[in-house]
Phi, psi and omega in degrees: 000149177279169179299322181295318183289325174296314181302310182299314178304310180299308182300318180295318182294316181296318177297321183285317182287331185269348184287152179302131177195189181307315188292307187293328180291321178295315178297316182294322181294318177294316183296312182294321189273330187224012167097178187298318178301315178296319181290324177287325174296320175296317175300320178295322179297314179297318182296320176301317177298317175298318180293329177296312181289331176295314182296319182295320179291319177300325181280005173113359185275358183296314183290322175302319176294320177289332183267352177240093189299334184297328180300306180301321181292321176298314177299322175308304184294318181294317176300314178299318178298317184287327179291322174295324174298317176295327177293316180293321179297316176297323177297316180297321179293326177293328182276350178279139178296150176298148182241032181097196188263353185284139171303147176289128181289152175194160182283143183299316186294338176298313177302309183300317184296315180303306177305317179300311184291321174306321185273326177294332180259014177265109185294337177292327178292320179298312178299318179300309179296315178307318178295316185301313185270343179267339187240307189288318184279127180307146173304137179078010182298143183292160183307323182296326179291316178302309181299314183297321177297310179298317180299317183293310182290328179290323187290319179295318179300310182304314182296320182286312183295315174288328176297320171304316183296319180289319183294313185272001171261007174301149182302321178297315182291322182290327178293321179291322184294312182297328183288332181226042185305312188292330177288320178297314181295323175296325177291324176296326178294320177295321184286321181291323175295322177292325178293322175302313179297316180300318182299319185291325187258352182293147172273122187272333185277000000 
């Protein structure tokens, strides 16, 4: 790829990965509600899901993903179902009475798992990586080019996802969350529900 093509790829990737969506919403919610460790672990799970699809596409599955619509459709239904589950969970949290100012405790592996599942079941993540290696990277590119492309985009994803975890776990942000926790959780429920509908109705091709 030329320098201009790399720049276009980087700008597009940052815009797509950093824009509000199920992954960034999940990271922000964990960070605000349960602190920096929860936000970073959730970000790590999202990044791991992204890296999985990136390695799959780099190994040659990108073209397969793009040419077999049933793969994206299966992920569409799985992703929508999981987002609806998160919406219901947030709604239940919104209906719970406040328990003081302390963040709610939870297991670290639960945060990682939630972030991982959110991104593994996101059909847009599959198609994004598939498009990079099936369309943006020249056919017959040497392994070093494939590895460099994967490394660059994975590093950008890590900066974005961990950045969300750090940003939304700031003391000021967490204070605002605790002061209006039930409203935040109700908003999360609406946003996760809207994301589920969007996943179900979005055109993937």
